[in-house]
N, C-alpha and C positions, 0 to 999 in steps of 0.2 A: 504494500500500500504506500502511496506517495505521502510523505510527511509534509503536507502542504496546508497552510492556513487558508480556509475558505471564508470569504466575507459574506456572512449570512445576515438575516434580519437582526440578530443580537448585536452584531458589530455596528449596524446602523443605529440601534438603540444606544449603544455606548457612545458613539460620536455625538448623538443628540444630547446625552448627559454632559459630555465634556463641553459642548457649546453652551449649554445652559449654565454651567458653572462659570464659564468665562464671562457670560453676559449678566450674571446675577447682580442685584443691586447692592445688598449688604455684604461687604467683604468679610464680616465676622461670621456669616453663614457659610462656612468654608468646607462643610462635609457633604459628601454624596455617598449614599448607599448603593452598591451594585449587588443585587441579590438574586437568588434563584435556587432551584432544586439541584441536587447533585447531578453531574453529567450534562448540564445544559451549555457548558462552555464558558463559564465565568473567567477562569484562569486563562484559558486559551485566548479569549478576546482581549483581556487587559494586557497579557504578555505580548501579543502581536502589536497592539497599539503602542505599548511602551518600548518595543524594540526599535522604533523609529528614532529613539534618542530624545533627550531633553526631559526625561521622566525619572524620578526616583522610585524604583520598584522594589518593594520589600515583601517577603512572604513570612507570615507568622508561623510559629510551630510550638509544639508542646514544650513547656519549660522555658520559653523565651521570657527574658526579664526586660524591665524598662531600660536598663543599661545596654542590653543586647540590641534592643530596637534602636536606641540612639546611636549605637556603634554602626549598625547597618546603614542608617541614613547618612552618617558621616562618611562611611566607606564609599558610597556611591557619589557623594559630593566632592570627594578628594580631600576631606578634612581629617586631620589627625584626631583620633579618639583620646580625650583628655580626662584626667581625674577631676578637673574643674568642670562640672557639668554646665554651669552657667556660661562660661566662656565658650564651651563647645556649641551650645545651643545658639548663642549669639552669632557664632561663625556660620552655623547652618542657615540661620535666618537671612544673613547677608548674602550668602550664596544663592539661596532660593529666590530672594527678591531680585537679585541682579539679572537673572535669566527668566524669571516668571515660571520656575520649574514646579510642576505639580508632583504630588506624592501618591503612589498607589500602595495600599496596604492589603495584600491578599491574605485570606484567613484572618481577617481583622478581629474575629471573636477572641483571639488570644490577647489582644490589647485590653479587652474588658477585664481579664483576670489579673492584670498587673496592678500592683499596689505600690504606693510611695508614702510611707508613714500612714496617715489616716485617709489619704486620698485614694478612693476606689477608681477603677477603670483608668488607671494612670497612663497606660499606653495611648489611649484615645485622647485623653486630656493633653498629653504632650504633643501629639501630632496636631491637634486642634489649635493649640497655642502657637506652635511654630508656623503653621500655615496662615493663621490669622495675622500674625505680626509680619510675615513675609508677603502678605497680600496675594497668596496663591490658594490652592485648594487640595483636598485629599479625597481620593476614591477609596472607600472602605468596602472590600469585597467579602461577602458573607453568604452562608447558606441561609435560606429563608427562615429556618427554625431558630436562627441566632439573632434575628432582627429585633426581637422584643428587648434584648439586652441593651440596645442603644437608646431605649426610651426611658430607662430607669432614673436618669438624672436630667433635670431641666437644662443643666449646663451643656450637655451634649445634644439632647434632642432638639433644642432650639437653634442649634448650629447646622442642622441638616437642611440643606437648600433644595436637594433633589434626590429622588429615588428612581434608580434604573432597574427595572425588573427584566431579567433575561428568562426566556421561556424555551420549551422544547422546540426542536426543529419543525417547521411547517413542511408540507409535502414538497413545496418548491425549494426550500432549503435543503431537504434531503436529496432531491434530484441533483441540485448543484454540487452537493458534497460528494455524491457517488460519482458524478461525471468528472470532477476534478481530482479525486483521490484514488479511485479504483484503477489498478494497473490493467484491467481487462475491460474491453468495451462491453457495455450492457444494453439490452434492448428495452423497448418501451414496456413499462409495467414493473420492471425490476425495482426501481426506486420506491414505488408504491408498496411493494412487499416488504422492503427493508424498513420503510417508515412505519408500517403497521406493526411489525414485530419489535422494533426498537422503541416505539412510542415517542420517537423524536429525540431520544437521549443520545447525545453524541458519543459517549463512551460505548454504548451498546451498538451504535451505528458503525463505529470503527471495527468492532468485533465482527459484525455482519459482513462488512466489506472484505475483511480478511478471509472469511469463510467462502465468499463468492469467488475470490481469487484462487483459493485452494481447490474449490470444486472445478473451476476451469482447467487448472493444471492437471488434476487427477483424471478428468474425462477428456482432456485434449481439445477443449473448446476454444475456438478463436474469439467467440462472443457468447455471453451468457444471456439467455432469453428468460422471460418470466416462466415459461413452461418447464425450464430446467430446474426451477426452484419449487415446483408444485409439490406440496406435501412435506417439504423440508422445514425443520425448525432450525433457523440459522443462529439463534441467540439463546443462551442460557442466562436468564435473569435470576441470579441468586438472591437478590433483594426480595423478590416476590415470595420466596420460601421463608424468609426471615421475619416478614411483617405479619403479625397476627391478623387474622381475618375475622370480622364479626358477621355471623350469620343470623338473620332475623327470620322469625316465624311469620306466617301469614298475618298474624295479629300485630306484628311490628315489635315484638319483644325480642331482645338480644339473647342469643344462646352461646 
């Protein structure tokens, strides 16, 4: 499969969010939530957008501390990490302001868990303060289930200027993705089958494309048609087996 970034409707939504942040009225409202379910391409899209340069792109992780977050920002700005946090932050602000550089914090929920003394959600507060003083903005990339955490304090929720919701691939997006990424030509109707089985989730769609390519190789097919996929399960969705299902009786009572 071609490891190629495909500009889908989600990328268009991201560009609209970026433009909204650039055109916002209040510079203190410097936070934008980029949210969506797993597998819809949040990281894929912000990484592709940030790859063009002029963006500080940081990915949160388990155990990340406030100092570690600050170090990552300094690293990308070419600033020496210092024991004097105030001097380091001042240098970050100057660098961000000079070039109007935005910040992307992927897996931003890890910033909510950071503490600094009595200050909760210290990672987000730090980024908010830096962006506000530098007159730039921060894209906070999170799973939909984590969005509620950003509403717990007024100091953060009142700084959110825009919410960009990324969704599963449409049929048109799926067709574009298959056309650009599949190493084997496919016929009409193949993309529709992949869309139905993946439910538009890009991680599953990638797996389906790999199966289509393997099928073509094993059968010696120069082109895969919808008929070649008839009756085949191209995707194993393990999540479906892990999520409890509620079965309701005819009277509506859960069992």
